[in-house]
N, C-alpha and C positions, 0 to 999 in steps of 0.2 A: 432316747436310748430304749431299745426293745426290752421287754421283761425277759428275765432268765426262765427257761423252761427246765424242769427237773426230769431226769430219766432214772427214777429209782426202781429197784426191784430186779429180779432175775430176768435175763434176756430182754431188757428194756434199754435199748441204745438209741442215740440220735440217728435219724436217717442220713444216708450219704448218697451222693450221685456216683455214677460209674467212674468218673475221672478223679474222685476224691480218695484220699488215703488217710485212714485214722492213724495218728501218731501220739506217742507219749509226750506230755508236756507237764511242767510243774503246775501244782494246783494254783488257782487264782485266790484261794483262801489263805491269807498270810498266816493265820494262827496255826494251820496244819504244818506249814513249812517251818515255823518257829519250833514246833515240837519235834519235827524230824532232826533239825540241827541240835536240839537239846539231847535227844536220844543218842546221837552219835558222840556228842561231847561227854555225856555220862559214861558211855562204854569205853571211850579212849582214856579219859582223864581219871575217872573214879575206878576203884577196883570193885566192879559190879558186873553181875552176870545178866544175860538177857531176861531170865526169870525175875530177877530183882527189879529190873527196869520196868517190866510189865506190872509188877506189884506197885511200884512207885506211881506209874501212870494211872492205874486204877484207883489208887488212894487219892490222887489229884482230881479224879473225875473227868479225865480226858477220854473223849470218845475214840474208839479204834476204827470208826467209820463202818467197817464190815465186821459185824458180830457184836455180841453184847459186851465182852471184856477183852483186854489185852491178855496175851499169854506168851510164854517163852518162844514158841514157834513163830508167832507173828513178828516179834521183835527181832529174832534171829534172821528171818527172811528179809525184813526191812534193812537190817545192817549189812546183808550180803548182796543187796540189789544194786548193780552199777547204774541204774537209771538216775540215781541221785547225784552222779557226776556227769550227767548229760549223755550217757551212753546206753540207751535201752538195749537189752540183750535178749535174743530169741533162741529157741531150740535148747533151753537149759534142761528141759524135760520133755518127753514125748508121751502123748496119750492117744496117738493115732491108731486106727484099726487095720489099715491096709499097708501103707508105706510110711517110711520115715527117713529123715536125713541123718545118717550115722557114718562116721569114718570118712567123711568127704563124699559120700555117695548116697543116692536114693536107693533104699533096700526094702525088702518085704518085712513085715512085722512078725516077730517071733511068738506073739500070743500074750505076752505080759501086758498088763493094763497101763502101768505108768513106768517109764524108764527114764532115769536121770542121765544127763550127758556130761562128758568131760569138757574141760575148758576148750580143747581143740575143736569140738563140734559146735561151740557157741557161735551165733551169728550176731555181730555187732558192728556199728559204724566205726570207720577208721578215726574219725574225729568227733568230738562232742556235737550233738545235734542242737543243744541249747546250753545256756549258762548253767554251770553246776550249782546245785542247791547246797551241797556239802563240799568243802575244800578237798581237792584231790588228795593232799597229803594226809588229811584225817581219814579219808576213806581208805587209803593204803595201809595206815596204822590199824584201822578196824579189821581189814582183811587179814593182816598178819596175826592179830590177836585171835580172830576167829579160827585161823589155821592151827594155831597152838592148841586151842581148846578142843578142836575137832580131832586132833592127833591123840589126845588123851583117851585111854580106854576106860570105859565105865566098868566098875566092878561092884556087883551087888553085895550087900552085907551077908556075912556067912550065917548069921543066926536069925531066926524068925523074930525074936524080941527086938532086934535092931531095925529090920525093915518094916515092922508093924508099929514101931515107936510112935510115929505121927498119927496113927489112927486110934491108939488106945489112950 
């Protein structure tokens, strides 16, 4: 068996031939998959937020792979990513400079740097490309719970003593 070659660092990817296509696949490191399953289970079964999950993972010393620590945004992105049910999704956001796929058409860019896309503009396979890492029913429950928390409007505290409480 050939030794594994690592491709760490920014813009350091394995080479590919013209006929090859890079595709998402589950990690070959079982421990990473175990923690992904655990994160989904915590979110669905426990009454816990993505921020609390990040704190729990940091307390356990689990590496987030990209970056020094887990934080709310990383956990929320992980929970909302359909790649865990075998359906990698593209065009969720655009950062192109000249043209973009939007509203079912290729259009010129309006100058904004990053633009998020609605569900109708997402590009995904009709059927799963690989066996799901997460049970699709758990993934659907996660999406329903995320939609409820997204719908809540955040309201800042009215007095400075309340929003400075954690700093003082």
